[in-house]
C-alpha positions as CSV (number, residue, x, y, z in Angstrom):
1,X,52.5,15.5,-29.6
2,X,51.0,12.2,-28.3
3,X,48.5,12.3,-25.5
4,X,46.6,9.6,-23.6
5,X,43.2,11.3,-23.7
6,X,40.8,9.6,-26.1
7,X,38.0,12.2,-26.0
8,X,39.3,15.0,-28.2
9,X,36.5,17.4,-29.3
10,X,37.5,20.0,-31.9
11,X,35.7,23.3,-31.9
12,X,35.9,27.1,-31.8
13,X,36.5,29.4,-28.9
14,X,33.3,31.4,-28.3
15,X,34.0,33.1,-25.0
16,X,36.8,33.9,-22.6
17,X,36.3,35.3,-19.1
18,X,39.8,36.1,-17.8
19,X,40.4,36.6,-14.1
20,X,43.7,37.4,-12.3
21,X,44.6,33.7,-11.8
22,X,42.4,31.6,-14.0
23,X,40.2,31.9,-17.1
24,X,36.9,30.3,-18.3
25,X,37.2,29.3,-21.9
26,X,34.1,28.2,-23.8
27,X,34.5,26.1,-26.9
28,X,31.6,25.3,-29.3
29,X,32.0,21.7,-30.4
30,X,28.7,21.5,-32.4
31,X,25.7,23.7,-33.1
32,X,24.2,24.6,-29.7
33,X,26.8,22.5,-27.9
34,X,29.5,24.2,-25.8
35,X,32.0,23.1,-23.2
36,X,33.5,25.4,-20.6
37,X,36.9,24.8,-19.0
38,X,38.8,26.5,-16.3
39,X,42.5,27.0,-17.2
40,X,45.2,29.1,-15.7
41,X,45.8,32.7,-16.9
42,X,49.3,31.6,-17.8
43,X,47.9,28.8,-20.0
44,X,45.5,31.2,-21.7
45,X,48.5,33.4,-22.6
46,X,50.7,30.5,-23.7
47,X,48.0,29.0,-25.9
48,X,47.3,32.4,-27.4
49,X,43.5,31.6,-27.2
50,X,41.2,34.2,-28.7
51,X,37.5,34.3,-29.5
52,X,36.9,32.6,-32.9
53,X,40.1,30.6,-32.8
54,X,40.0,26.9,-33.4
55,X,40.7,24.8,-30.2
56,X,40.1,21.3,-28.9
57,X,38.6,20.2,-25.7
58,X,40.4,17.1,-24.4
59,X,38.6,15.1,-21.8
60,X,40.2,12.5,-19.6
61,X,38.4,11.5,-16.5
62,X,37.5,8.4,-14.5
63,X,34.0,9.7,-13.6
64,X,31.5,12.4,-14.4
65,X,29.3,13.7,-11.6
66,X,25.7,14.9,-12.2
67,X,23.4,16.3,-9.5
68,X,19.8,17.5,-9.3
69,X,17.7,19.1,-6.5
């Protein structure tokens, strides 16, 4: 498979919180560094994601927003 995303971060699934429509998937990409993504419940099933399974976070965005109080 070829993709246009250039930020591909390999890691391991550390947590999954499944809801009726979507799921939060947390991937550890380095010691003490984790990313969390929201995916559909269907995608969770299709990808067969499980805690401890290797997975990659692919990031493609034109901007990153950060806010503080």
